[in-house]
VEXDREN-2710 file (C-alpha; in Angstrom, 1 decimal):
% VEXDREN-2710
k/r/px/py/pz
1/MET/0.0/0.0/0.0
2/ILE/1.4/3.4/-0.9
3/GLY/1.5/5.3/2.4
4/GLN/-0.1/4.2/5.6
5/GLN/-2.9/6.6/6.3
6/SER/-6.4/6.2/4.9
7/TYR/-8.6/9.2/4.2
8/SER/-12.3/9.1/5.1
9/ARG/-14.2/12.4/5.3
10/ARG/-16.7/10.8/7.7
11/GLY/-14.0/9.3/9.9
12/PHE/-12.2/12.6/10.1
13/ASN/-15.5/14.5/10.7
14/ARG/-16.2/12.2/13.7
15/LEU/-13.1/13.6/15.4
16/LEU/-14.2/17.2/14.6
17/VAL/-17.8/16.6/15.8
18/SER/-16.5/15.1/19.1
19/ALA/-14.4/18.3/19.5
20/GLY/-17.4/20.5/18.8
21/LEU/-15.7/22.0/15.7
22/ILE/-18.4/21.1/13.1
23/GLY/-22.0/20.1/13.0
24/VAL/-23.3/16.6/12.3
25/ALA/-23.7/17.4/8.6
26/GLY/-19.9/17.5/8.3
27/VAL/-19.5/21.1/7.2
28/ALA/-18.1/23.9/9.3
29/ARG/-20.6/25.8/11.4
30/ARG/-19.6/29.3/12.3
31/PRO/-21.7/32.2/13.6
32/ALA/-20.2/34.5/10.9
33/PHE/-18.0/34.6/8.0
34/GLY/-14.8/36.7/8.1
35/ALA/-12.4/34.2/9.7
36/ALA/-9.6/33.9/7.2
37/SER/-8.3/30.5/6.0
38/SER/-5.6/29.6/3.6
39/TYR/-8.0/27.8/1.2
40/PHE/-11.6/27.5/0.1
41/THR/-13.8/25.8/2.6
42/VAL/-17.5/24.8/2.9
43/HIS/-19.5/26.5/5.7
44/GLU/-23.1/26.4/7.0
45/PHE/-24.2/29.9/7.7
46/ASN/-27.7/30.6/9.1
47/GLU/-28.7/27.1/7.7
48/ARG/-27.3/28.0/4.3
49/HIS/-24.4/26.1/2.7
50/LEU/-21.8/28.3/1.0
51/PHE/-18.1/28.3/0.1
52/ALA/-15.9/30.6/2.1
53/THR/-13.0/32.2/0.3
54/PRO/-9.5/32.1/1.8
55/GLY/-10.2/35.6/3.0
56/GLY/-13.4/34.4/4.8
57/GLU/-15.9/35.9/2.4
58/PRO/-19.1/34.0/1.4
59/PHE/-18.8/32.7/-2.1
60/PHE/-21.4/31.3/-4.4
61/ALA/-19.5/29.8/-7.4
62/ILE/-20.7/31.0/-10.8
63/SER/-18.3/29.2/-13.1
64/PHE/-17.7/28.7/-16.8
65/ASN/-16.8/25.3/-18.2
66/HIS/-15.0/24.1/-21.4
67/ILE/-12.3/26.6/-22.3
68/ASP/-10.0/25.4/-25.0
69/SER/-7.9/27.4/-27.5
70/SER/-7.5/24.7/-30.2
71/ALA/-10.6/26.1/-32.0
72/MET/-8.6/29.2/-32.6
73/ARG/-6.1/27.2/-34.7
74/TYR/-8.0/25.8/-37.6
75/PRO/-6.4/26.6/-41.0
76/GLU/-9.2/29.1/-41.6
77/ASN/-8.6/31.2/-38.4
78/ILE/-5.1/30.5/-37.2
79/HIS/-4.2/34.0/-38.5
80/LEU/-6.3/35.5/-35.8
81/TRP/-4.5/33.4/-33.2
82/LYS/-1.1/34.7/-34.4
83/ASP/-2.1/38.3/-35.1
84/ARG/-4.2/39.0/-32.0
85/TYR/-2.4/36.8/-29.4
86/GLY/1.1/36.2/-30.9
87/ALA/0.2/32.5/-30.9
88/SER/0.5/32.7/-27.1
89/GLU/-1.8/30.7/-24.8
90/GLU/-0.8/33.0/-22.0
91/ARG/-1.9/36.1/-23.9
92/TRP/-5.2/34.6/-25.0
93/ILE/-6.1/33.7/-21.4
94/LYS/-4.9/37.1/-19.9
95/GLU/-6.3/39.3/-22.7
96/ARG/-9.5/37.4/-23.8
97/VAL/-10.6/34.7/-21.5
98/ALA/-10.3/36.1/-18.0
99/PRO/-11.4/39.6/-18.7
100/ASP/-14.5/38.4/-20.6
101/LEU/-15.5/35.9/-18.0
102/LYS/-15.3/38.5/-15.3
103/ALA/-17.2/41.1/-17.4
104/TRP/-19.9/38.5/-18.1
105/GLY/-20.5/37.9/-14.3
106/PHE/-18.5/34.7/-13.8
107/ASN/-16.4/34.5/-10.7
108/SER/-14.6/31.2/-11.3
109/ILE/-13.6/28.7/-13.9
110/GLY/-15.2/25.2/-13.8
111/TRP/-14.1/22.1/-15.6
112/ASN/-12.0/23.5/-18.4
113/GLN/-11.8/20.4/-20.7
114/GLU/-13.7/20.7/-24.0
115/VAL/-15.1/18.1/-26.4
116/VAL/-12.7/18.1/-29.3
117/LEU/-13.8/15.0/-31.2
118/ARG/-17.2/13.3/-31.2
119/GLN/-17.4/10.5/-33.8
120/PRO/-18.8/7.0/-33.7
121/ASP/-15.4/5.5/-32.8
122/TYR/-13.7/8.4/-31.0
123/HIS/-14.9/10.8/-28.3
124/TRP/-12.2/12.9/-26.7
125/HIS/-11.8/16.0/-24.6
126/SER/-8.9/18.5/-24.5
127/PRO/-6.3/18.3/-21.8
128/ASN/-6.6/19.7/-18.3
129/TRP/-5.2/23.1/-17.7
130/THR/-1.9/23.3/-15.8
131/ARG/-1.0/25.5/-12.8
132/ASP/0.4/28.0/-15.3
133/HIS/-2.9/28.3/-17.1
134/TYR/-4.8/28.9/-13.9
135/ASN/-2.2/31.5/-12.8
136/TRP/-2.6/33.3/-16.1
137/ALA/-6.4/33.5/-15.5
138/GLY/-6.1/34.6/-11.9
139/MET/-9.5/33.3/-10.9
140/PRO/-10.8/30.6/-8.5
141/TYR/-11.2/27.3/-10.3
142/PHE/-12.1/23.6/-10.1
143/HIS/-9.8/20.9/-11.4
144/ASN/-10.6/17.5/-12.8
145/LEU/-8.9/14.2/-11.7
146/ALA/-9.4/11.3/-14.1
147/PHE/-9.0/8.4/-11.7
148/LEU/-11.5/6.4/-13.8
149/GLU/-11.8/6.2/-17.6
150/ALA/-15.5/5.5/-17.0
151/HIS/-17.2/8.6/-18.3
152/ARG/-20.6/7.9/-19.9
153/TRP/-19.5/9.4/-23.2
154/LYS/-16.1/7.7/-23.4
155/LEU/-16.2/4.8/-25.9
156/GLY/-13.2/3.1/-24.4
157/ARG/-14.8/3.1/-20.9
158/LYS/-13.2/0.8/-18.4
159/TRP/-14.0/0.0/-14.8
160/PRO/-10.7/-1.1/-13.3
161/ASP/-10.1/-3.6/-10.5
162/VAL/-10.2/-1.0/-7.7
163/TYR/-8.7/-3.6/-5.3
164/SER/-5.6/-4.0/-7.4
165/ARG/-2.1/-2.6/-6.9
166/ASP/-2.3/-1.3/-10.5
167/PHE/-5.3/0.9/-9.6
168/GLU/-3.5/2.2/-6.5
169/MET/-0.4/3.1/-8.5
170/TRP/-2.5/4.8/-11.2
171/CYS/-4.4/7.0/-8.6
172/ASP/-1.0/7.9/-7.0
173/TYR/0.2/9.0/-10.4
174/VAL/-2.9/11.1/-11.1
175/ALA/-2.6/12.8/-7.7
176/ARG/1.1/13.3/-8.0
177/GLU/0.9/14.7/-11.5
178/ASN/-2.0/17.1/-10.6
179/CYS/-2.4/17.7/-6.8
180/ALA/1.2/18.1/-6.0
181/ALA/1.4/21.1/-8.3
182/LEU/-1.8/22.6/-7.0
183/ALA/-1.6/21.9/-3.3
184/ASP/-0.5/25.3/-2.2
185/ASP/-2.7/27.3/-4.6
186/ALA/-5.3/29.4/-2.8
187/ASN/-7.3/29.8/-6.0
188/ILE/-8.3/26.2/-6.4
189/ILE/-11.7/25.4/-4.9
190/GLY/-11.6/21.7/-5.2
191/TYR/-11.4/18.5/-7.3
192/TYR/-13.9/16.7/-9.5
193/PHE/-13.4/13.1/-10.6
194/THR/-15.2/11.2/-13.4
195/ASP/-17.7/12.9/-15.7
196/VAL/-21.1/11.3/-15.5
197/PRO/-20.1/7.7/-14.9
198/LEU/-22.5/5.1/-16.2
199/LEU/-23.4/3.5/-12.9
200/VAL/-26.2/1.0/-13.3
201/ASN/-28.0/1.6/-16.5
202/LYS/-27.4/1.3/-20.3
203/SER/-26.9/4.5/-22.2
204/ARG/-29.4/5.3/-25.0
205/ARG/-26.7/7.4/-26.7
206/TYR/-24.0/4.7/-26.3
207/PRO/-26.0/1.4/-26.2
208/ALA/-23.1/-0.9/-26.6
209/LYS/-21.4/0.2/-23.4
210/ASP/-21.8/-1.7/-20.1
211/SER/-22.7/-0.1/-16.9
212/ILE/-20.2/0.0/-14.0
213/HIS/-22.4/-2.0/-11.7
214/ASP/-24.8/-4.8/-12.7
215/PRO/-28.3/-3.3/-12.1
216/GLU/-29.4/-6.7/-10.8
217/LEU/-27.3/-6.1/-7.7
218/LEU/-29.7/-3.4/-6.6
219/LYS/-32.4/-6.0/-6.1
220/THR/-30.8/-7.8/-3.1
221/PRO/-29.2/-6.6/0.1
222/ALA/-26.1/-8.6/-0.8
223/GLY/-25.9/-6.9/-4.1
224/ARG/-26.4/-3.4/-2.7
225/ALA/-23.7/-4.2/-0.2
226/LYS/-21.3/-5.2/-3.0
227/ILE/-21.9/-1.9/-4.8
228/ALA/-21.3/0.0/-1.6
229/LYS/-18.1/-2.0/-1.0
230/ASP/-16.7/-1.4/-4.4
231/THR/-17.6/2.3/-4.3
232/ARG/-15.9/2.7/-0.9
233/GLN/-12.7/1.0/-2.2
234/TYR/-12.7/3.3/-5.2
235/TYR/-13.1/6.5/-3.2
236/GLN/-10.7/5.3/-0.4
237/VAL/-7.9/4.7/-2.9
238/ALA/-8.5/7.9/-4.8
239/CYS/-8.9/10.1/-1.8
240/ASP/-5.8/8.6/-0.1
241/ALA/-3.9/9.5/-3.2
242/ILE/-5.1/13.1/-3.1
243/ARG/-4.4/13.6/0.6
244/ARG/-0.9/12.2/0.1
245/TYR/-0.1/15.2/-2.0
246/ASP/-2.7/17.8/-1.1
247/LYS/-4.2/18.0/2.4
248/ASN/-5.8/21.4/1.8
249/HIS/-8.5/21.4/-0.8
250/LEU/-12.1/20.2/-1.1
251/ILE/-13.1/17.0/-2.8
252/PHE/-16.3/16.7/-4.9
253/GLY/-15.8/13.3/-6.5
254/ASP/-17.7/12.1/-9.5
255/ARG/-20.1/14.4/-11.4
256/TYR/-23.3/12.3/-11.3
257/ASN/-25.8/12.6/-14.1
258/LEU/-29.3/13.4/-13.2
259/ALA/-30.5/11.8/-16.5
260/THR/-29.5/8.4/-15.1
261/PRO/-30.3/6.6/-11.8
262/MET/-28.2/7.6/-8.8
263/PRO/-28.1/4.4/-6.7
264/GLU/-28.3/5.0/-3.0
265/PRO/-25.4/2.6/-2.2
266/VAL/-23.2/4.7/-4.5
267/ILE/-24.2/8.1/-3.3
268/ASP/-24.4/7.2/0.4
269/THR/-20.9/5.6/0.3
270/ALA/-19.4/8.5/-1.7
271/ALA/-20.7/10.9/0.9
272/GLU/-18.3/9.4/3.4
273/PHE/-15.4/10.9/1.4
274/ILE/-16.6/14.1/-0.4
275/ASP/-17.4/17.6/0.7
276/ALA/-20.3/18.1/-1.7
277/ILE/-22.3/16.2/-4.2
278/ALA/-21.5/17.2/-7.8
279/VAL/-24.1/16.7/-10.5
280/GLN/-24.6/17.3/-14.2
281/LEU/-28.1/18.5/-15.0
282/ALA/-30.8/16.7/-16.9
283/GLY/-34.5/16.7/-17.2
284/LYS/-36.8/19.6/-16.4
285/LEU/-35.1/22.6/-14.8
286/GLU/-37.9/23.0/-12.3
287/ASP/-37.3/19.4/-11.0
288/ILE/-33.6/19.8/-10.3
289/SER/-33.9/21.8/-7.0
290/PRO/-36.3/19.4/-5.3
291/THR/-34.3/16.4/-6.5
292/MET/-31.0/17.7/-5.1
293/THR/-32.7/18.9/-1.9
294/ARG/-33.7/15.3/-1.2
295/TRP/-30.1/14.1/-1.8
296/SER/-28.6/16.8/0.4
297/GLU/-31.0/16.1/3.2
298/ARG/-30.3/12.4/2.9
299/THR/-26.5/12.7/3.0
300/GLY/-26.1/15.9/5.0
301/LEU/-24.0/17.3/2.2
302/PRO/-24.5/20.4/0.0
303/PHE/-24.3/20.0/-3.7
304/ILE/-22.9/21.8/-6.7
305/VAL/-24.1/21.9/-10.3
306/ALA/-20.9/20.9/-11.9
307/ASP/-22.1/21.1/-15.5
308/ALA/-25.3/23.0/-16.3
309/THR/-26.1/21.3/-19.6
310/ARG/-29.8/22.1/-19.8
311/THR/-29.3/25.8/-20.6
312/ASN/-29.0/25.5/-24.3
313/LYS/-31.3/26.0/-27.4
314/ARG/-30.9/24.7/-30.8
315/ASP/-29.1/26.8/-33.4
316/PRO/-30.8/26.7/-36.8
317/ALA/-27.4/26.8/-38.4
318/GLY/-26.4/23.6/-36.5
319/GLY/-25.2/22.8/-33.0
320/SER/-26.6/24.8/-30.1
321/ARG/-26.4/28.2/-28.4
322/HIS/-26.6/29.4/-24.8
323/ASP/-30.1/30.3/-23.8
324/PRO/-30.0/33.2/-21.3
325/GLU/-33.6/32.6/-20.1
326/LYS/-32.9/29.0/-19.1
327/TYR/-29.6/29.9/-17.5
328/ASN/-31.1/32.7/-15.5
329/PHE/-34.0/30.5/-14.3
330/LEU/-31.5/27.8/-13.2
331/LEU/-29.2/30.3/-11.5
332/ASN/-32.0/31.9/-9.6
333/ALA/-33.4/28.5/-8.5
334/MET/-30.0/27.4/-7.3
335/ARG/-29.3/30.6/-5.4
336/GLU/-32.5/30.1/-3.6
337/ASN/-31.7/26.5/-2.7
338/ARG/-29.9/26.6/0.7
339/HIS/-27.9/23.4/-0.1
340/CYS/-26.4/24.7/-3.4
341/LEU/-22.8/25.9/-3.5
342/GLY/-22.8/27.1/-7.1
343/VAL/-23.4/26.6/-10.8
344/ASN/-20.8/25.7/-13.4
345/LEU/-22.3/26.6/-16.8
346/CYS/-21.6/24.1/-19.6
347/GLY/-19.9/26.7/-21.6
348/GLY/-17.8/26.4/-24.6
349/PHE/-15.7/29.6/-24.9
350/VAL/-14.9/29.2/-28.5
351/ARG/-17.3/27.2/-30.7
352/ASN/-15.4/24.3/-32.2
353/ARG/-16.6/21.7/-34.8
354/ALA/-17.2/18.9/-32.3
355/ARG/-19.4/20.4/-29.6
356/GLN/-20.6/23.2/-31.9
357/LYS/-21.4/25.6/-29.0
358/GLY/-19.5/28.6/-27.8
359/VAL/-19.8/32.3/-26.9
360/TYR/-17.4/33.1/-29.7
361/ASP/-17.3/31.5/-33.1
362/GLU/-14.2/30.6/-35.0
363/GLN/-13.7/34.1/-36.2
364/GLU/-14.2/35.5/-32.7
365/ARG/-17.5/36.9/-33.4
366/PRO/-19.5/37.0/-30.1
367/ASP/-22.9/35.5/-29.5
368/GLN/-24.2/38.9/-28.2
369/GLU/-27.6/37.5/-27.2
370/ALA/-25.9/35.1/-24.8
371/ILE/-23.5/37.7/-23.5
372/ASP/-26.2/40.3/-22.8
373/GLY/-28.2/37.6/-21.0
374/PHE/-25.5/36.6/-18.6
375/PRO/-26.5/38.1/-15.2
376/ARG/-24.0/40.6/-13.8
377/PRO/-23.3/40.4/-10.1
378/LYS/-23.8/43.5/-8.0
379/LYS/-20.6/45.4/-7.3
380/GLU/-21.1/45.2/-3.6
381/ALA/-21.3/41.4/-3.7
382/PRO/-18.0/39.6/-2.9
383/GLY/-18.1/36.3/-4.7
384/ASP/-21.6/37.3/-5.9
385/ALA/-22.9/36.2/-2.5
386/SER/-23.1/39.0/0.0
387/SER/-26.2/40.7/-1.6
388/GLN/-28.1/37.5/-1.0
389/PHE/-26.5/36.0/2.1
390/PRO/-26.0/38.7/4.7
391/LYS/-22.8/38.9/6.8
392/THR/-22.9/39.4/10.6
END
């Protein structure tokens, strides 16, 4: 076993509860914000879950996902990349991405990876950003850790032997490659894992793929116990690896898909290790808040909308566009839900030929309707939170 200590959020929290430092839900309870910390934390304030910044300010994350510069380097537009940004990723992020996101009302960067190829035999995302990319942006952010290649959309999906030495070594590498470089960064909010893992059901979009767990297991106590046991082993090994290199930042785990079943043995077990439940949206927008309220009340954890995918509309020219009306409806509903920590918009900064959605097209022409529809935070609202969540 790599290292000797095992990480369990619930086990660690038992010590804090016994010391009177946190409430039974597992998140810090303080009478007021304002106490500085070195990193982002989760607090319960007047029965409302919120992030707290390293400076102690309340913070509701309004984040933008899927930022990739490769769509600026097609043969038809690479001249813009060279002429406007000197073919420099650093300049593009500093001069275009970060200023625009802030001007549009976003206070953080979500999952940056973007769909770059979506074909019958290939489905790939762009690479993770590095510490340098995040430093250039200068904004709070979330970072993805691919411990499992079990994303619902990934054609080469594989559920590994989570009890094997190989899996332990892989998790150690992922954490060493990522977390060791980010461990002392005050701007990182926390870590996501797998994107919408296919847990117990077949995918209509990818019917040939098997689920991670046999759905028949849900029908018996022994089967449910096996699902819980395998889930616990997965999270134990992954979280041990993270804490070996980064003892400071929040863990959100897999981004669960509301379009597919969320088995109780999986979520209940994951809740022992994570700081909030991460979900990708599906279904009717008006159903999302009550659904997640039930899961938060069941587990005692807040939740975060890690990929807001139901805020689009079809583009007659092909692909899709941001729908400001849907996005504002969702954002307002989540602000009103006392368990919600934030919303990561399924963005697309530059429209590429795979996802076919973005605020800018290949020639950097803006989707002005979307931009005008993004809600702007009030100036007096640090983290876009103080105007709604009073400080005392």
